[in-house]
C-alpha positions, 0 to 999 in steps of 0.5 A: 256057805261057799268054798273057801279057796285058792287063787290057783297058780296066783303066786309066782315065786322069786325065781320065776318074776323075772319073765312077769315083771309088769312092765319095763321100767323106763332105762334112765330110771334109777334103781332105789336108794337112800340118803340120810339128810338129818334127824330132829328130836321130837320129844326127849323123854316120851313116855316109853313101856313094852307092851305086846312086844311094841312101845304105844308111840311106834307101833307100824299100824298106826294110820297115821302117826306121822304125816304131810299135808300142804308143806308142813309134817305133823306127828303124834305121841304121848309125853312122859306124862302121858299126855297126849301131842301133835306136832308140825314142823314146815318141811325140811325145818329142824324145829317141831312147836308142839300142843297138847290136845287135853288127854292122858293116855288112859292104860299102859297098853301099847295098842292105845296108838294115836291115828291122824287123819285130814279132811280135805274137804274142810281142811281139819286135823283129826285124832282118834286114840287111846282104845283097846276094845274099849272107848276112843278119845277123838279131837278135831282142829278147827277148820281150815287150819289144815290149809293155811300153816303158815297164817294159824297159829299153833295152839290149843286153842285150835283144837275143840275138847276131847271126845269120847265119840264121833261129834255124837256117833258113838260107834261100837263100845269094843273099840280099837285100831282106828285108821283114818284115809281121805277119800279122792273127793275130799272126805275123811274115812275112819277104819276100825274093829268092832269087838275083840281079837279073834272074835271082831268085825271090821267096820267104816264110818265116814265125816263129809265135811260136817257129818259123821255117818257110820257105815257099818262093818264089812268084814265077818267073825263067823264061819267055820276055818279047819286046819289040818290040826282043828277047827274053829269058828270065830275069829278076825280079819287083820287089816295089813292096811286100806288105801286109795290108788291114783284111781279111786280103788280103795285096796285091803290086805289082810290076814285070819286070826281065829280064836281057837288055837286047835287049829295050830300045831303048838300053842305057843304059836300064834293062829293068824292064816292066809294072806288075802284081798280085797277092793273097793270102787265105791268107797268102801260100800262094796267089796270084791275079790280079786275076780272082781266078785262081790263078797261082801256089801256094807253094812248089811248081813253079807260081809267079807267071811273066811268062807268066801271063794277067792280071797286068798292070794297067799296060802300060809296054815296057822304054824308059821307065826305069819304077821298081822296088820303088816304093811301095804302100798299101791304103786303109779299104777294104781296095782297093790303091793304088801309086805307080809312076814312068817318063818319059813318051812325050810326052818321047820313046819311047826313054830312053839313061840311065835317071839323067838321064832319069828326072831331068829327065823323069820323072813319078809315077803313082798307080795305085789300083783302085775300089770298082767292081773298075776300076783308075785312073791319074792323073799326078803334077803334080810333077817327079821331079827325081830318078832315086829313088823315091817313097812314099805313103801315105793318111791316116784318111780316104783322103786320098793322099800321095806323099812324093818324094825330098828330102822334098817332099810332094803330095796328093790327095783322096778326094773329087775321085776322087784327081785334084787332086793338089797339092804340100803341102810342098817340103822346103825346109830339109831338105837330104836328100839323095834317097829318104825312109823312111817309118812306115807304121805311125804314120799309125794310131797318132796321125794324124802323117805321120814321114818319116827323112831324111839330109843331103847330103853328099859323098863318105864324109863322114858326115851327119845324119839325122832324123825330121821329124813332119808333123800330118795332117788331125784 
């Protein structure tokens, strides 16, 4: 068993980043800014219930709940009567056209999100929904619907019947966290977790335009992790995302969650620890650590394990309520960036209630690799005021934006080496519940940041679901 090690000297703090900016932005490049241009309503009465501190229509880890393709924007959600809906609009338009796809939410569980993907090879829209360590529902459109949106009517007849498999491919009976990724060669991949929290594995399936294939698992749940408090022999890897850069490299940041609470200082915390990073240059068939060493071959017994060396880029024990499934993005040079969040040590070395402590003292951090290959980490000086997740996007100038719970937006410039984080929009007037969903694809289409959020409510009283648009620097 290989020894688990921290990449020596991998993280450079904010105070020392100015000498290692990883490239200098052109003098003419503007810094980050957001200008609110409008808000549209998807549903005035969307389903509302709080589960795991979140909402089923606005869990930030759903990839994608909102996306843009060929001049149209698409959104998915559940209505007040729990019907699964997909809507679309012309970019910048004020009216959404909606279609019910024949499925009803089976449980009041915020994990049971709807995720969308586009297979460019045949122009289909794919939906995977309603799963939390159990069976999923899958729906796909007719071929060509995404390629000719103006010429094809938006009706239920454009979608196939709901399925419990991927066109006959069953995958697993314990399925969670669907995330679709379009490959550089036009195929569509589906990332998902097999089994359960604290004892699960990541896996990939792939659609080539005619057939789904299960590529298999690529992370391990076994091996021994030991903290100063105790040990655990089972876990799962939680992804901050899974994304291709412009060169075709597949990136993934992650945290580990241990099954055994003995690794924590207090049972009220959360067993997440460490931020890790792996990448693949062959469409997810093999995985390498930061140094380029092979650490896994998908679909074999050689999978990414907690005991593998060279995985950890930011070391943190399980005592600081580190959040899982936060956010990542790649810049114009193909360099990976991520947001992580936890309770820093200056607020104490042992969180005793992860919701309360994160809300009171949680902070987000921007972690990135610069052009010299060095990992840098900068604290974003905006209190979380929430136990929930923050999203990350970069604009065409590689300025970074952190979209916090309640729709607050902070930004930092590439020119500063991402050391000048400041609040750009305070979320006032949105009345947003918590986490938000981001259209990761739209920025490249028309330089607009679209944020999907749901208004606060109470109990199970439905509330309005909106998309608010912000123009980014031209």
